[in-house]
N, CA, C, O and the ligand as a Tripos MOL2 file, in Angstrom:
@<TRIPOS>MOLECULE
protein
  289   287    73     0     0
PROTEIN
NO_CHARGES

@<TRIPOS>ATOM
      1 N        -192.8670  -57.5300  -37.2230 N.3       1 MET1
      2 CA       -191.9280  -57.7140  -36.1240 C.3       1 MET1
      3 C        -191.1180  -58.9890  -36.3720 C.2       1 MET1
      4 O        -191.6910  -60.0350  -36.6760 O.2       1 MET1
      5 N        -189.8210  -58.9090  -36.2490 N.am      2 THR2
      6 CA       -188.9650  -60.0810  -36.4450 C.3       2 THR2
      7 C        -188.3750  -60.5210  -35.1200 C.2       2 THR2
      8 O        -188.1150  -59.7060  -34.2350 O.2       2 THR2
      9 N        -188.1720  -61.8090  -35.0010 N.am      3 THR3
     10 CA       -187.5630  -62.3670  -33.7930 C.3       3 THR3
     11 C        -186.0540  -62.2460  -33.9170 C.2       3 THR3
     12 O        -185.4940  -62.6140  -34.9500 O.2       3 THR3
     13 N        -185.3790  -61.7400  -32.8880 N.am      4 PRO4
     14 CA       -183.9240  -61.6390  -32.9780 C.3       4 PRO4
     15 C        -183.2780  -63.0220  -33.0860 C.2       4 PRO4
     16 O        -183.7560  -63.9800  -32.4780 O.2       4 PRO4
     17 N        -182.2040  -63.1270  -33.8510 N.am      5 LEU5
     18 CA       -181.5080  -64.3850  -34.0600 C.3       5 LEU5
     19 C        -180.8680  -64.8420  -32.7590 C.2       5 LEU5
     20 O        -180.1760  -64.0700  -32.0950 O.2       5 LEU5
     21 N        -181.1030  -66.1050  -32.3960 N.am      6 ASP6
     22 CA       -180.4880  -66.6780  -31.1990 C.3       6 ASP6
     23 C        -179.0850  -67.1570  -31.5820 C.2       6 ASP6
     24 O        -178.9420  -68.1870  -32.2410 O.2       6 ASP6
     25 N        -178.0780  -66.4390  -31.1860 N.am      7 ARG7
     26 CA       -176.7030  -66.7120  -31.6200 C.3       7 ARG7
     27 C        -176.1440  -68.0140  -31.0530 C.2       7 ARG7
     28 O        -175.1210  -68.4980  -31.5380 O.2       7 ARG7
     29 N        -176.7880  -68.5940  -30.0390 N.am      8 ARG8
     30 CA       -176.2390  -69.8090  -29.4250 C.3       8 ARG8
     31 C        -176.1950  -70.9690  -30.4070 C.2       8 ARG8
     32 O        -175.3780  -71.8750  -30.2450 O.2       8 ARG8
     33 N        -177.0470  -70.9650  -31.4150 N.am      9 PHE9
     34 CA       -177.1580  -72.1270  -32.2970 C.3       9 PHE9
     35 C        -176.6090  -71.8730  -33.6980 C.2       9 PHE9
     36 O        -176.7770  -72.7080  -34.5860 O.2       9 PHE9
     37 N        -175.9660  -70.7500  -33.9030 N.am     10 VAL10
     38 CA       -175.4510  -70.4090  -35.2340 C.3      10 VAL10
     39 C        -174.3890  -71.4150  -35.6810 C.2      10 VAL10
     40 O        -174.3960  -71.8430  -36.8350 O.2      10 VAL10
     41 N        -173.4720  -71.8010  -34.7760 N.am     11 ALA11
     42 CA       -172.4090  -72.7450  -35.1470 C.3      11 ALA11
     43 C        -172.9930  -74.1210  -35.4540 C.2      11 ALA11
     44 O        -172.5490  -74.7860  -36.3910 O.2      11 ALA11
     45 N        -173.9920  -74.5580  -34.6700 N.am     12 ASP12
     46 CA       -174.6270  -75.8510  -34.9310 C.3      12 ASP12
     47 C        -175.3420  -75.8410  -36.2800 C.2      12 ASP12
     48 O        -175.2870  -76.8220  -37.0220 O.2      12 ASP12
     49 N        -176.0050  -74.7460  -36.5930 N.am     13 ALA13
     50 CA       -176.7170  -74.6490  -37.8680 C.3      13 ALA13
     51 C        -175.7240  -74.6840  -39.0330 C.2      13 ALA13
     52 O        -175.9920  -75.3180  -40.0530 O.2      13 ALA13
     53 N        -174.5790  -74.0060  -38.8860 N.am     14 ALA14
     54 CA       -173.5690  -74.0100  -39.9430 C.3      14 ALA14
     55 C        -172.9850  -75.4110  -40.1180 C.2      14 ALA14
     56 O        -172.7650  -75.8510  -41.2460 O.2      14 ALA14
     57 N        -172.7340  -76.1160  -39.0100 N.am     15 ALA15
     58 CA       -172.1940  -77.4840  -39.0870 C.3      15 ALA15
     59 C        -173.2040  -78.4090  -39.7510 C.2      15 ALA15
     60 O        -172.8270  -79.2910  -40.5230 O.2      15 ALA15
     61 N        -174.4770  -78.2120  -39.4570 N.am     16 HIS16
     62 CA       -175.5050  -79.0450  -40.0850 C.3      16 HIS16
     63 C        -175.5340  -78.8130  -41.5970 C.2      16 HIS16
     64 O        -175.5800  -79.7670  -42.3730 O.2      16 HIS16
     65 N        -175.5060  -77.5500  -42.0090 N.am     17 ARG17
     66 CA       -175.5220  -77.2540  -43.4500 C.3      17 ARG17
     67 C        -174.3000  -77.8450  -44.1360 C.2      17 ARG17
     68 O        -174.3920  -78.3020  -45.2750 O.2      17 ARG17
     69 N        -173.1440  -77.8420  -43.4510 N.am     18 ARG18
     70 CA       -171.9150  -78.3560  -44.0370 C.3      18 ARG18
     71 C        -171.9310  -79.8800  -44.1240 C.2      18 ARG18
     72 O        -171.4840  -80.4400  -45.1250 O.2      18 ARG18
     73 N        -172.4380  -80.5620  -43.0920 N.am     19 ASP19
     74 CA       -172.2370  -82.0040  -42.9590 C.3      19 ASP19
     75 C        -173.4390  -82.8670  -43.3200 C.2      19 ASP19
     76 O        -173.2810  -84.0740  -43.5040 O.2      19 ASP19
     77 N        -174.6130  -82.3020  -43.4250 N.am     20 ALA20
     78 CA       -175.7940  -83.1280  -43.6730 C.3      20 ALA20
     79 C        -175.6630  -83.8560  -45.0120 C.2      20 ALA20
     80 O        -175.3160  -83.2370  -46.0180 O.2      20 ALA20
     81 N        -175.9400  -85.1730  -45.0340 N.am     21 PRO21
     82 CA       -175.9190  -85.9040  -46.3030 C.3      21 PRO21
     83 C        -176.9120  -85.2920  -47.2870 C.2      21 PRO21
     84 O        -178.0160  -84.9020  -46.9060 O.2      21 PRO21
     85 N        -176.5140  -85.2120  -48.5440 N.am     22 ARG22
     86 CA       -177.3440  -84.5640  -49.5580 C.3      22 ARG22
     87 C        -177.9750  -85.5370  -50.5380 C.2      22 ARG22
     88 O        -179.0260  -85.2640  -51.1170 O.2      22 ARG22
     89 N        -177.3090  -86.6940  -50.7170 N.am     23 PHE23
     90 CA       -177.7740  -87.6180  -51.7520 C.3      23 PHE23
     91 C        -178.0010  -89.0100  -51.1800 C.2      23 PHE23
     92 O        -177.2920  -89.4510  -50.2760 O.2      23 PHE23
     93 N        -178.9880  -89.6820  -51.7160 N.am     24 CYS24
     94 CA       -179.3570  -91.0250  -51.2770 C.3      24 CYS24
     95 C        -178.2260  -92.0120  -51.5980 C.2      24 CYS24
     96 O        -177.7330  -92.0290  -52.7260 O.2      24 CYS24
     97 N        -177.8020  -92.8450  -50.6110 N.am     25 PRO25
     98 CA       -176.7590  -93.8320  -50.9000 C.3      25 PRO25
     99 C        -177.2540  -94.9910  -51.7630 C.2      25 PRO25
    100 O        -176.4430  -95.7700  -52.2640 O.2      25 PRO25
    101 N        -178.5680  -95.1200  -51.9450 N.am     26 ALA26
    102 CA       -179.1070  -96.2200  -52.7490 C.3      26 ALA26
    103 C        -179.3300  -95.8200  -54.2080 C.2      26 ALA26
    104 O        -179.0420  -96.6020  -55.1130 O.2      26 ALA26
    105 N        -179.8430  -94.6040  -54.4440 N.am     27 CYS27
    106 CA       -180.1900  -94.2380  -55.8240 C.3      27 CYS27
    107 C        -179.5880  -92.9030  -56.2640 C.2      27 CYS27
    108 O        -179.7330  -92.5240  -57.4260 O.2      27 CYS27
    109 N        -178.9260  -92.1940  -55.3750 N.am     28 ALA28
    110 CA       -178.2150  -90.9500  -55.6680 C.3      28 ALA28
    111 C        -179.1240  -89.7490  -55.9160 C.2      28 ALA28
    112 O        -178.6430  -88.6880  -56.3120 O.2      28 ALA28
    113 N        -180.4170  -89.8970  -55.6910 N.am     29 ALA29
    114 CA       -181.3060  -88.7330  -55.7830 C.3      29 ALA29
    115 C        -181.0690  -87.8310  -54.5700 C.2      29 ALA29
    116 O        -180.4680  -88.2540  -53.5820 O.2      29 ALA29
    117 N        -181.5360  -86.6080  -54.6500 N.am     30 GLY30
    118 CA       -181.4410  -85.7090  -53.4990 C.3      30 GLY30
    119 C        -182.2980  -86.2420  -52.3640 C.2      30 GLY30
    120 O        -183.4410  -86.6430  -52.5840 O.2      30 GLY30
    121 N        -181.7510  -86.2480  -51.1390 N.am     31 LEU31
    122 CA       -182.5040  -86.7570  -49.9930 C.3      31 LEU31
    123 C        -183.6620  -85.8270  -49.6640 C.2      31 LEU31
    124 O        -183.5310  -84.6050  -49.7340 O.2      31 LEU31
    125 N        -184.8020  -86.4190  -49.3030 N.am     32 GLY32
    126 CA       -185.9580  -85.6320  -48.9050 C.3      32 GLY32
    127 C        -185.8170  -85.1140  -47.4860 C.2      32 GLY32
    128 O        -186.2530  -84.0060  -47.1720 O.2      32 GLY32
    129 N        -185.1970  -85.9330  -46.6220 N.am     33 ILE33
    130 CA       -185.0550  -85.5690  -45.2110 C.3      33 ILE33
    131 C        -183.6640  -85.9810  -44.7360 C.2      33 ILE33
    132 O        -183.2050  -87.0810  -45.0420 O.2      33 ILE33
    133 N        -182.9970  -85.1100  -43.9960 N.am     34 ALA34
    134 CA       -181.7550  -85.4560  -43.2970 C.3      34 ALA34
    135 C        -181.8210  -84.7360  -41.9480 C.2      34 ALA34
    136 O        -181.3220  -83.6220  -41.7940 O.2      34 ALA34
    137 N        -182.4380  -85.3930  -40.9930 N.am     35 THR35
    138 CA       -182.6400  -84.7960  -39.6730 C.3      35 THR35
    139 C        -181.5030  -85.1850  -38.7490 C.2      35 THR35
    140 O        -181.2180  -86.3710  -38.5790 O.2      35 THR35
    141 N        -180.8550  -84.2040  -38.1540 N.am     36 GLU36
    142 CA       -179.7020  -84.4530  -37.2920 C.3      36 GLU36
    143 C        -180.1420  -84.6040  -35.8510 C.2      36 GLU36
    144 O        -180.9810  -83.8540  -35.3520 O.2      36 GLU36
    145 N        -179.5480  -85.6040  -35.1860 N.am     37 PHE37
    146 CA       -179.7350  -85.7310  -33.7440 C.3      37 PHE37
    147 C        -178.4330  -86.2100  -33.1260 C.2      37 PHE37
    148 O        -177.5100  -86.6100  -33.8360 O.2      37 PHE37
    149 N        -178.3630  -86.1690  -31.8270 N.am     38 TRP38
    150 CA       -177.1350  -86.5270  -31.1190 C.3      38 TRP38
    151 C        -177.3960  -87.7210  -30.2310 C.2      38 TRP38
    152 O        -178.4520  -87.8350  -29.6090 O.2      38 TRP38
    153 N        -176.4030  -88.6250  -30.1780 N.am     39 GLU39
    154 CA       -176.4630  -89.7560  -29.2740 C.3      39 GLU39
    155 C        -175.0930  -89.7980  -28.6020 C.2      39 GLU39
    156 O        -174.0940  -90.1320  -29.2400 O.2      39 GLU39
    157 N        -175.0490  -89.4600  -27.3180 N.am     40 ALA40
    158 CA       -173.7880  -89.2420  -26.6030 C.3      40 ALA40
    159 C        -173.0090  -88.1670  -27.3730 C.2      40 ALA40
    160 O        -173.5300  -87.0740  -27.5930 O.2      40 ALA40
    161 N        -171.7640  -88.4630  -27.7870 N.am     41 ASP41
    162 CA       -170.9950  -87.4450  -28.5080 C.3      41 ASP41
    163 C        -171.0250  -87.6730  -30.0160 C.2      41 ASP41
    164 O        -170.2790  -87.0290  -30.7540 O.2      41 ASP41
    165 N        -171.8820  -88.5860  -30.4810 N.am     42 GLU42
    166 CA       -171.9820  -88.8290  -31.9150 C.3      42 GLU42
    167 C        -173.1180  -88.0170  -32.5220 C.2      42 GLU42
    168 O        -174.1870  -87.8670  -31.9310 O.2      42 GLU42
    169 N        -172.8570  -87.5000  -33.7140 N.am     43 ARG43
    170 CA       -173.8980  -86.8140  -34.4830 C.3      43 ARG43
    171 C        -174.4530  -87.8220  -35.4720 C.2      43 ARG43
    172 O        -173.6850  -88.5200  -36.1350 O.2      43 ARG43
    173 N        -175.7570  -87.9100  -35.5840 N.am     44 ARG44
    174 CA       -176.3680  -88.8450  -36.5250 C.3      44 ARG44
    175 C        -177.3910  -88.1100  -37.3590 C.2      44 ARG44
    176 O        -178.0300  -87.1550  -36.9180 O.2      44 ARG44
    177 N        -177.5210  -88.5910  -38.5800 N.am     45 PHE45
    178 CA       -178.5040  -88.0110  -39.4880 C.3      45 PHE45
    179 C        -179.5020  -89.0940  -39.8770 C.2      45 PHE45
    180 O        -179.1360  -90.0830  -40.5120 O.2      45 PHE45
    181 N        -180.7580  -88.9080  -39.4970 N.am     46 TYR46
    182 CA       -181.8060  -89.7980  -39.9730 C.3      46 TYR46
    183 C        -182.1840  -89.3110  -41.3640 C.2      46 TYR46
    184 O        -182.5350  -88.1460  -41.5470 O.2      46 TYR46
    185 N        -182.1130  -90.2080  -42.3460 N.am     47 CYS47
    186 CA       -182.3030  -89.8160  -43.7400 C.3      47 CYS47
    187 C        -183.4440  -90.6010  -44.3800 C.2      47 CYS47
    188 O        -183.6720  -91.7680  -44.0590 O.2      47 CYS47
    189 N        -184.1390  -89.9520  -45.2700 N.am     48 SER48
    190 CA       -185.2060  -90.5990  -46.0170 C.3      48 SER48
    191 C        -185.1820  -90.0960  -47.4510 C.2      48 SER48
    192 O        -185.0700  -88.8960  -47.7010 O.2      48 SER48
    193 N        -185.2880  -91.0340  -48.3910 N.am     49 CYS49
    194 CA       -185.2800  -90.6950  -49.8140 C.3      49 CYS49
    195 C        -186.6930  -90.8140  -50.3580 C.2      49 CYS49
    196 O        -187.3180  -91.8690  -50.2540 O.2      49 CYS49
    197 N        -187.1840  -89.7560  -50.9240 N.am     50 THR50
    198 CA       -188.5350  -89.7930  -51.4760 C.3      50 THR50
    199 C        -188.5540  -90.4280  -52.8670 C.2      50 THR50
    200 O        -189.6240  -90.7800  -53.3640 O.2      50 THR50
    201 N        -187.3950  -90.5780  -53.4990 N.am     51 ALA51
    202 CA       -187.3520  -91.1670  -54.8440 C.3      51 ALA51
    203 C        -187.4700  -92.6830  -54.7980 C.2      51 ALA51
    204 O        -188.2400  -93.2590  -55.5670 O.2      51 ALA51
    205 N        -186.7140  -93.3570  -53.8970 N.am     52 CYS52
    206 CA       -186.7130  -94.8240  -53.8940 C.3      52 CYS52
    207 C        -187.2490  -95.4140  -52.5920 C.2      52 CYS52
    208 O        -187.4520  -96.6250  -52.5060 O.2      52 CYS52
    209 N        -187.4810  -94.5830  -51.5810 N.am     53 GLY53
    210 CA       -188.0370  -95.0840  -50.3270 C.3      53 GLY53
    211 C        -187.0060  -95.5170  -49.3070 C.2      53 GLY53
    212 O        -187.3740  -95.9640  -48.2200 O.2      53 GLY53
    213 N        -185.7070  -95.3970  -49.6280 N.am     54 TRP54
    214 CA       -184.6650  -95.7890  -48.6710 C.3      54 TRP54
    215 C        -184.7290  -94.9010  -47.4370 C.2      54 TRP54
    216 O        -184.9320  -93.6910  -47.5340 O.2      54 TRP54
    217 N        -184.5520  -95.5200  -46.2790 N.am     55 THR55
    218 CA       -184.3920  -94.7700  -45.0400 C.3      55 THR55
    219 C        -183.2100  -95.3590  -44.2930 C.2      55 THR55
    220 O        -182.9110  -96.5450  -44.4350 O.2      55 THR55
    221 N        -182.5390  -94.5440  -43.5000 N.am     56 GLY56
    222 CA       -181.4230  -95.0380  -42.7100 C.3      56 GLY56
    223 C        -180.7590  -93.9130  -41.9610 C.2      56 GLY56
    224 O        -181.1230  -92.7440  -42.0910 O.2      56 GLY56
    225 N        -179.7670  -94.2960  -41.1670 N.am     57 GLU57
    226 CA       -179.0050  -93.3250  -40.3870 C.3      57 GLU57
    227 C        -177.5790  -93.2660  -40.9150 C.2      57 GLU57
    228 O        -176.9850  -94.2880  -41.2580 O.2      57 GLU57
    229 N        -177.0500  -92.0720  -40.9710 N.am     58 ILE58
    230 CA       -175.6690  -91.8560  -41.3670 C.3      58 ILE58
    231 C        -174.9710  -91.1650  -40.2150 C.2      58 ILE58
    232 O        -175.4380  -90.1380  -39.7220 O.2      58 ILE58
    233 N        -173.8300  -91.7400  -39.7790 N.am     59 THR59
    234 CA       -173.0590  -91.1950  -38.6660 C.3      59 THR59
    235 C        -171.6940  -90.7600  -39.1700 C.2      59 THR59
    236 O        -170.8720  -91.6110  -39.5120 O.2      59 THR59
    237 N        -171.4280  -89.4610  -39.2270 N.am     60 PRO60
    238 CA       -170.0930  -89.0060  -39.6370 C.3      60 PRO60
    239 C        -169.0560  -89.5010  -38.6330 C.2      60 PRO60
    240 O        -169.3020  -89.5020  -37.4270 O.2      60 PRO60
    241 N        -167.8840  -89.9260  -39.1410 N.am     61 THR61
    242 CA       -166.8550  -90.4650  -38.2530 C.3      61 THR61
    243 C        -165.5820  -89.6310  -38.2400 C.2      61 THR61
    244 O        -164.5890  -90.0510  -37.6460 O.2      61 THR61
    245 N        -165.5780  -88.4790  -38.8680 N.am     62 GLY62
    246 CA       -164.3800  -87.6430  -38.8390 C.3      62 GLY62
    247 C        -163.3980  -88.0460  -39.9240 C.2      62 GLY62
    248 O        -163.7970  -88.3980  -41.0340 O.2      62 GLY62
    249 N        -162.1060  -87.9920  -39.5980 N.am     63 ASP63
    250 CA       -161.0690  -88.2090  -40.6080 C.3      63 ASP63
    251 C        -160.9640  -89.6500  -41.0720 C.2      63 ASP63
    252 O        -160.5700  -89.9030  -42.2100 O.2      63 ASP63
    253 N        -161.3120  -90.6090  -40.2020 N.am     64 VAL64
    254 CA       -161.1890  -92.0210  -40.5660 C.3      64 VAL64
    255 C        -162.4680  -92.7500  -40.1860 C.2      64 VAL64
    256 O        -163.2340  -92.2880  -39.3400 O.2      64 VAL64
    257 N        -162.6890  -93.8970  -40.8240 N.am     65 ALA65
    258 CA       -163.8310  -94.7310  -40.4550 C.3      65 ALA65
    259 C        -163.5810  -95.3260  -39.0740 C.2      65 ALA65
    260 O        -162.4410  -95.6240  -38.7170 O.2      65 ALA65
    261 N        -164.6470  -95.4960  -38.3050 N.am     66 SER66
    262 CA       -164.4890  -96.0970  -36.9820 C.3      66 SER66
    263 C        -164.9000  -97.5580  -37.0630 C.2      66 SER66
    264 O        -165.9240  -97.8870  -37.6610 O.2      66 SER66
    265 N        -164.0920  -98.4430  -36.4560 N.am     67 GLY67
    266 CA       -164.3740  -99.8600  -36.4680 C.3      67 GLY67
    267 C        -165.1950 -100.2770  -35.2640 C.2      67 GLY67
    268 O        -165.5670  -99.4450  -34.4360 O.2      67 GLY67
    269 N        -165.4720 -101.5490  -35.1720 N.am     68 HIS68
    270 CA       -166.2810 -102.0550  -34.0740 C.3      68 HIS68
    271 C        -165.4570 -102.7480  -33.0050 C.2      68 HIS68
    272 O        -165.9720 -103.0630  -31.9320 O.2      68 HIS68
    273 N        -164.1740 -102.9920  -33.2860 N.am     69 GLU69
    274 CA       -163.3350 -103.6770  -32.3060 C.3      69 GLU69
    275 C        -162.7770 -102.6640  -31.3290 C.2      69 GLU69
    276 O        -162.5290 -101.5140  -31.6910 O.2      69 GLU69
    277 N        -162.5760 -103.0930  -30.0740 N.am     70 PRO70
    278 CA       -161.9840 -102.1710  -29.0830 C.3      70 PRO70
    279 C        -160.5240 -101.8760  -29.4380 C.2      70 PRO70
    280 O        -159.8710 -102.6530  -30.1340 O.2      70 PRO70
    281 N        -160.0330 -100.7480  -28.9500 N.am     71 ASP71
    282 CA       -158.6230 -100.4130  -29.1740 C.3      71 ASP71
    283 C        -157.7390 -101.4590  -28.5600 C.2      71 ASP71
    284 O        -158.0520 -101.9820  -27.4900 O.2      71 ASP71
    285 N        -156.6160 -101.7860  -29.2240 N.am     72 HIS72
    286 CA       -155.6620 -102.7310  -28.6740 C.3      72 HIS72
    287 C        -154.2570 -102.3080  -29.0370 C.2      72 HIS72
    288 O        -153.2950 -102.9790  -28.6650 O.2      72 HIS72
    289 ZN       -183.0300  -93.1680  -53.0570 Zn       73 ZN73
@<TRIPOS>BOND
     1     1     2 1
     2     2     3 1
     3     3     4 2
     4     3     5 am
     5     5     6 1
     6     6     7 1
     7     7     8 2
     8     7     9 am
     9     9    10 1
    10    10    11 1
    11    11    12 2
    12    11    13 am
    13    13    14 1
    14    14    15 1
    15    15    16 2
    16    15    17 am
    17    17    18 1
    18    18    19 1
    19    19    20 2
    20    19    21 am
    21    21    22 1
    22    22    23 1
    23    23    24 2
    24    23    25 am
    25    25    26 1
    26    26    27 1
    27    27    28 2
    28    27    29 am
    29    29    30 1
    30    30    31 1
    31    31    32 2
    32    31    33 am
    33    33    34 1
    34    34    35 1
    35    35    36 2
    36    35    37 am
    37    37    38 1
    38    38    39 1
    39    39    40 2
    40    39    41 am
    41    41    42 1
    42    42    43 1
    43    43    44 2
    44    43    45 am
    45    45    46 1
    46    46    47 1
    47    47    48 2
    48    47    49 am
    49    49    50 1
    50    50    51 1
    51    51    52 2
    52    51    53 am
    53    53    54 1
    54    54    55 1
    55    55    56 2
    56    55    57 am
    57    57    58 1
    58    58    59 1
    59    59    60 2
    60    59    61 am
    61    61    62 1
    62    62    63 1
    63    63    64 2
    64    63    65 am
    65    65    66 1
    66    66    67 1
    67    67    68 2
    68    67    69 am
    69    69    70 1
    70    70    71 1
    71    71    72 2
    72    71    73 am
    73    73    74 1
    74    74    75 1
    75    75    76 2
    76    75    77 am
    77    77    78 1
    78    78    79 1
    79    79    80 2
    80    79    81 am
    81    81    82 1
    82    82    83 1
    83    83    84 2
    84    83    85 am
    85    85    86 1
    86    86    87 1
    87    87    88 2
    88    87    89 am
    89    89    90 1
    90    90    91 1
    91    91    92 2
    92    91    93 am
    93    93    94 1
    94    94    95 1
    95    95    96 2
    96    95    97 am
    97    97    98 1
    98    98    99 1
    99    99   100 2
   100    99   101 am
   101   101   102 1
   102   102   103 1
   103   103   104 2
   104   103   105 am
   105   105   106 1
   106   106   107 1
   107   107   108 2
   108   107   109 am
   109   109   110 1
   110   110   111 1
   111   111   112 2
   112   111   113 am
   113   113   114 1
   114   114   115 1
   115   115   116 2
   116   115   117 am
   117   117   118 1
   118   118   119 1
   119   119   120 2
   120   119   121 am
   121   121   122 1
   122   122   123 1
   123   123   124 2
   124   123   125 am
   125   125   126 1
   126   126   127 1
   127   127   128 2
   128   127   129 am
   129   129   130 1
   130   130   131 1
   131   131   132 2
   132   131   133 am
   133   133   134 1
   134   134   135 1
   135   135   136 2
   136   135   137 am
   137   137   138 1
   138   138   139 1
   139   139   140 2
   140   139   141 am
   141   141   142 1
   142   142   143 1
   143   143   144 2
   144   143   145 am
   145   145   146 1
   146   146   147 1
   147   147   148 2
   148   147   149 am
   149   149   150 1
   150   150   151 1
   151   151   152 2
   152   151   153 am
   153   153   154 1
   154   154   155 1
   155   155   156 2
   156   155   157 am
   157   157   158 1
   158   158   159 1
   159   159   160 2
   160   159   161 am
   161   161   162 1
   162   162   163 1
   163   163   164 2
   164   163   165 am
   165   165   166 1
   166   166   167 1
   167   167   168 2
   168   167   169 am
   169   169   170 1
   170   170   171 1
   171   171   172 2
   172   171   173 am
   173   173   174 1
   174   174   175 1
   175   175   176 2
   176   175   177 am
   177   177   178 1
   178   178   179 1
   179   179   180 2
   180   179   181 am
   181   181   182 1
   182   182   183 1
   183   183   184 2
   184   183   185 am
   185   185   186 1
   186   186   187 1
   187   187   188 2
   188   187   189 am
   189   189   190 1
   190   190   191 1
   191   191   192 2
   192   191   193 am
   193   193   194 1
   194   194   195 1
   195   195   196 2
   196   195   197 am
   197   197   198 1
   198   198   199 1
   199   199   200 2
   200   199   201 am
   201   201   202 1
   202   202   203 1
   203   203   204 2
   204   203   205 am
   205   205   206 1
   206   206   207 1
   207   207   208 2
   208   207   209 am
   209   209   210 1
   210   210   211 1
   211   211   212 2
   212   211   213 am
   213   213   214 1
   214   214   215 1
   215   215   216 2
   216   215   217 am
   217   217   218 1
   218   218   219 1
   219   219   220 2
   220   219   221 am
   221   221   222 1
   222   222   223 1
   223   223   224 2
   224   223   225 am
   225   225   226 1
   226   226   227 1
   227   227   228 2
   228   227   229 am
   229   229   230 1
   230   230   231 1
   231   231   232 2
   232   231   233 am
   233   233   234 1
   234   234   235 1
   235   235   236 2
   236   235   237 am
   237   237   238 1
   238   238   239 1
   239   239   240 2
   240   239   241 am
   241   241   242 1
   242   242   243 1
   243   243   244 2
   244   243   245 am
   245   245   246 1
   246   246   247 1
   247   247   248 2
   248   247   249 am
   249   249   250 1
   250   250   251 1
   251   251   252 2
   252   251   253 am
   253   253   254 1
   254   254   255 1
   255   255   256 2
   256   255   257 am
   257   257   258 1
   258   258   259 1
   259   259   260 2
   260   259   261 am
   261   261   262 1
   262   262   263 1
   263   263   264 2
   264   263   265 am
   265   265   266 1
   266   266   267 1
   267   267   268 2
   268   267   269 am
   269   269   270 1
   270   270   271 1
   271   271   272 2
   272   271   273 am
   273   273   274 1
   274   274   275 1
   275   275   276 2
   276   275   277 am
   277   277   278 1
   278   278   279 1
   279   279   280 2
   280   279   281 am
   281   281   282 1
   282   282   283 1
   283   283   284 2
   284   283   285 am
   285   285   286 1
   286   286   287 1
   287   287   288 2
@<TRIPOS>SUBSTRUCTURE
     1 MET1         2 RESIDUE 1 A MET
     2 THR2         6 RESIDUE 1 A THR
     3 THR3        10 RESIDUE 1 A THR
     4 PRO4        14 RESIDUE 1 A PRO
     5 LEU5        18 RESIDUE 1 A LEU
     6 ASP6        22 RESIDUE 1 A ASP
     7 ARG7        26 RESIDUE 1 A ARG
     8 ARG8        30 RESIDUE 1 A ARG
     9 PHE9        34 RESIDUE 1 A PHE
    10 VAL10       38 RESIDUE 1 A VAL
    11 ALA11       42 RESIDUE 1 A ALA
    12 ASP12       46 RESIDUE 1 A ASP
    13 ALA13       50 RESIDUE 1 A ALA
    14 ALA14       54 RESIDUE 1 A ALA
    15 ALA15       58 RESIDUE 1 A ALA
    16 HIS16       62 RESIDUE 1 A HIS
    17 ARG17       66 RESIDUE 1 A ARG
    18 ARG18       70 RESIDUE 1 A ARG
    19 ASP19       74 RESIDUE 1 A ASP
    20 ALA20       78 RESIDUE 1 A ALA
    21 PRO21       82 RESIDUE 1 A PRO
    22 ARG22       86 RESIDUE 1 A ARG
    23 PHE23       90 RESIDUE 1 A PHE
    24 CYS24       94 RESIDUE 1 A CYS
    25 PRO25       98 RESIDUE 1 A PRO
    26 ALA26      102 RESIDUE 1 A ALA
    27 CYS27      106 RESIDUE 1 A CYS
    28 ALA28      110 RESIDUE 1 A ALA
    29 ALA29      114 RESIDUE 1 A ALA
    30 GLY30      118 RESIDUE 1 A GLY
    31 LEU31      122 RESIDUE 1 A LEU
    32 GLY32      126 RESIDUE 1 A GLY
    33 ILE33      130 RESIDUE 1 A ILE
    34 ALA34      134 RESIDUE 1 A ALA
    35 THR35      138 RESIDUE 1 A THR
    36 GLU36      142 RESIDUE 1 A GLU
    37 PHE37      146 RESIDUE 1 A PHE
    38 TRP38      150 RESIDUE 1 A TRP
    39 GLU39      154 RESIDUE 1 A GLU
    40 ALA40      158 RESIDUE 1 A ALA
    41 ASP41      162 RESIDUE 1 A ASP
    42 GLU42      166 RESIDUE 1 A GLU
    43 ARG43      170 RESIDUE 1 A ARG
    44 ARG44      174 RESIDUE 1 A ARG
    45 PHE45      178 RESIDUE 1 A PHE
    46 TYR46      182 RESIDUE 1 A TYR
    47 CYS47      186 RESIDUE 1 A CYS
    48 SER48      190 RESIDUE 1 A SER
    49 CYS49      194 RESIDUE 1 A CYS
    50 THR50      198 RESIDUE 1 A THR
    51 ALA51      202 RESIDUE 1 A ALA
    52 CYS52      206 RESIDUE 1 A CYS
    53 GLY53      210 RESIDUE 1 A GLY
    54 TRP54      214 RESIDUE 1 A TRP
    55 THR55      218 RESIDUE 1 A THR
    56 GLY56      222 RESIDUE 1 A GLY
    57 GLU57      226 RESIDUE 1 A GLU
    58 ILE58      230 RESIDUE 1 A ILE
    59 THR59      234 RESIDUE 1 A THR
    60 PRO60      238 RESIDUE 1 A PRO
    61 THR61      242 RESIDUE 1 A THR
    62 GLY62      246 RESIDUE 1 A GLY
    63 ASP63      250 RESIDUE 1 A ASP
    64 VAL64      254 RESIDUE 1 A VAL
    65 ALA65      258 RESIDUE 1 A ALA
    66 SER66      262 RESIDUE 1 A SER
    67 GLY67      266 RESIDUE 1 A GLY
    68 HIS68      270 RESIDUE 1 A HIS
    69 GLU69      274 RESIDUE 1 A GLU
    70 PRO70      278 RESIDUE 1 A PRO
    71 ASP71      282 RESIDUE 1 A ASP
    72 HIS72      286 RESIDUE 1 A HIS
    73 ZN73       289 GROUP 0 **** ****
């Protein structure tokens, strides 16, 4: 018996496959873990590299990098 596919999350799953970081920013090995979570309207990926031990969060910013200063 198979469970029917829940279509509500198909777009989120496709976006995750498209956007999840694949390689460690420290040593360029394939990442062991890239877990996506949301904080307000930001998507974040908690990442861990099994090759060098690096861990960190990566936040996609869209077309341009986002700065820390308020708009002026
Ligand atoms: Zn690494």
